[in-house]
N, C-alpha and C positions, 0 to 999 in steps of 0.2 A: 401618585408618584411625585416626589419632590423634584423641583427644577434645580439646575446647576447654579442658579443665582443664589441659592442658600449657602453656597460654598464661599462666596466672595470674601467674607470676613473671617474665615476659619483657617487657622494654621493646622489644627489637628481635627480630624473627622472621626466620629464614633463609627463602630462597625454597623450598627443598625441604620444610621443615616446613610452611610456609604452603600449599603445594600439597596436602599430605596432609590439611590441615584444611579444604580448600575446600568440601567437601560437608557439613560439620558444620552443624547447624541454627542454632546460635547464634554462628556466625562469619560476619562480613560484611566485605566489602572496600570501602574508601573511596578513591577517587581524589581526592587533595588538591592536584593540580597547580595552580600559580600562577606567573606570570612577570611581571617588571617591564615588559618591552616585547618586541616582535617576535613573541611566541607567545601563544596563548590557551588556557588549560587546559580551559575548557568546550568550545571548538570541537574540540580534539584528542580529548577524551573522546567527543564525539558522533560524530566521524569514525571512531574506533577505530584500531587494535585496543585492546581493554580487557580486563581480567580478567573472565571470564564472571560475570554477575550483579552486577557492581560498581555502586556508587553514586558520584555526583560531589558533592563538598562544595566550594562556592564561597565562599571566605573574604571576597570582596568583597560578596557578596549576603547571606549570613547574617551580618549585621554591623549595628552601629549606624550609620545613615546620618548623616554630618556632613561637615565639611570635611577630615577626616582619613581615610586609607584603612584598610579592614578592621579597624575597632575592634570589640572584643568585643561580641556581641549581648546583648540582654535575655534573661532566662531564658524569657520567653514566646515570643519568636521562635525561640530554639534548640529548645525543646520542640516547637513546631509543625513545625519543619524535620525533626526526628528522626521525628516521627509520619508526616510526608509520605513519608519514606524507609522506613517500616515498621521502624524501629530501636527496640529496647527498651533499658532500662537494664541488662539482663542480657546483652546481646549483646557478644561480643568483636569489636572493630573493628580491622582491620589497615589502616593508612593507607599508601598507596603513591603513586607519581608516574610521569609519563612520562619517557622518556629525557632525561637531563641536567637534570632539574628540580632546582634547588638550594633550593627554597622550600617543600617539602612539609611541613616541620616545623611551620609555622604551623597547618595544619589539624589535625595531631596534638595540638598544645598546646591549641588552642581547644576541640576536642571533649573532651579530658581535663579541662580546667580549668573547663568549664561543668557539671561534675558527673558525667561518665561514669566517672571514676576510673582510677587508674594501673594497676589490675589488669585492666582491660577495654579499654584503648586501647593499641595497639601500632604500631610502625613496621616496614614491610617492609624487609629488608636488601637492597634492589635495586629496579630499575624494572620497569615492565610488559614491557619488552624482555627483561630477565633472566628474568622469569616465563615468557614465551613460549619463550625459548631453552632453558629447562629442562623444557619439556613441560607447563606449566600450562595449564588450559583458557582459551581465548581467545574473545572475542566480536567479531564484525565486523558492519558494517551498523548498523541502528538499535539503540540501546541497549535492553536489556530493562527498564532502569530509567532513563527519561529524566531529565535533571537538573531539579531543582525550581527555582522562582523564588519569592523571598520575597513578592513582590507578590500571589501567588496564595494565600497562607496566611491563614487566619482566626485572628487572635491572640486573639479573644474566646472561641473554642471550647475547652472543657476538653481536656486532652491526656493520653494514656496515659503518654508519656515525662515524667519529672520532672527537669527541669534545675535547677541552682542558680545563684545569682548568681556571676559569674566570680571565681575564687579566684587568689591569687598574681599579681594585676595591680596595677601601680602607676600612679596618675594624676599629672597635672602638679603638683598641690599637694603630694602625698606625695613626689614626686621633689625638689621644692624643699626640703622639710623634711629629707630624707635628706642632701642636699648641704650644707644649712645647718648640720648637726651636725658636719660635718668629720670629724676623727679619732675623735670620740666615737660616731659612728654604728655600728650593728651590721650595716651593709650594706657589701659591696664593690660598686662600680658598674663594670660592664663595657660597653664599646662594641664591637659586633660588626662595625662597618664596616671598610673597608680602612684601612691606615695612612695612605695619602694623603688619604683623606677625614677620618680622625680628626685629623690635624694641619693640615687646612685647606689642603692643597697643590693640590687640584683642586676644580673646581666640583661641586656636588651634582647628582645626576640629576634632581631635582625643582627647577624654577626658583624663584628668590626666597629660597632658604635661605641663612642665614648660615653661615660656614665655621668649622670647629674642633670642639671637644668640650667636654663638661661638666667643670668643675673637679674634679679628683680621680679622674676615670674612668680605667680601665685598658683597654688595647686587646687584644682577642682576636678576630682576623679570622675570621669564621665559615668562610670558604672553606678556610682552612688546616686545618680539622678534617675536611674531606671528602676522600674518595678522589679524586684528580684524574682517574683513569680512569673513575670512576663516582660522580658526586656524590650519588647516592641511597644511598651507603654511607659510613659513617665510617671513618677510619683506625683501625688497631688501638689498643686501649685504652691501652697504654703510650705510644704516640705522642701520643694525645690528652692524657694526663696531663702529658707534657713540654711540649706546646704551651701548655696552660692555665697551667702553672706559670711558663713563660717570660713569660706575660702578667701575672703577679703574683697569681694566684689559687691558693690552697691548697685542693684539693678535700676534704682531711681536716679542714679547719677547721669550727668550728660557726657561723662567720659566714654570714649570708644573702648572696645574690648577686642583684642586679637587673641585667638585661641590656637594653640599648637597641640600636637599629640605625637603619636609615633609616625604617622604617614599622612595626616590630613583627613582621616576618616572619622575617628571618634571626636575630634574637635568639633565636628558638625553637630554632634549630639549636644554638646555644651551650648553651641550657638542656638540650637532649637529650644533648649531649656531656658536660656536667657530671654528669648522672645516670648515663650509661654508666660514668663514672669513679667512681661511688659517692656522689655528692652526693645528699642527700635531696630528693625533689620538694618537700617542705614548705619548703625553704630556697632555692628557685629561683623568681625572679620575673621578669616582663617589664614594662618601662615601655611601655605600650600606644601612646601617642602618638609615642614615640621622636623621632628628629630631624625628622620631618615636623611635629611640634608644637614641640619645643624650638628648632629652628633657624629657625622661621618667626616667632617672637616677638621684639619689639624689646628686651626688657628681661631676658631670661634670661641668666645668666652663661655666658660662652663664652671659652675660651682656645685658642690655636693651638699653635705649636711648644713 
């Protein structure tokens, strides 16, 4: 059996390697499934099948509650959630999702950027179905670790887990400042939504949103980065580099990149792909409010075609 030390330099972990690490004491599996509509990650986790011994991380629940979806939580809430799942700062966490889940990268990004660290937070290169098909241990029926609810957590209680304030997160005022700097900014701004949404050709899935994109933003559609046969996997690295370059981003540049999307979820897929291509995690940011915030305001600058 491999040891967890083999994970230290890996962002993405293959299914066979993850299966070998399943019984390691400090390797834990996190189902980060989330869906915009029609499916419910929490319900699917509870119904199973799931990776044996896995935990469920709910990006909508372990979040700052406001008028915007799944905003990064306070470090107190995140620490309490990790304690409730018996997760320590030294555990290697492998984040996975259910079949055809395209949004698992948000859970990975949130866990890592709340202080768990890039050497201890990883993505599974496949879904729970891939895991099952390759002989990984599966759990059916009641979860051995039922999903937690933030309302049940005592945020005044001291925690063993020590989270940090969220890093590499851009808020509304900082986003305005970056755009206001124009060509003098040291950031490239990327929009992960589809070209039709980027150019304002179709309505947004969330009602009441203005249409278009931020001035100066470049479009890298997150779905183009994923394997169309299995969106829990990225396309090969060279294809990713070509797609990202076609969107106007040089992964070898020292410029920082801030990624926006509809709600801060699929932006994390672009961040993960940038890092697969060699971009430093220190230079990859997410605009947390994304279009749910920017497109809902009456006075934010927006352009279309």
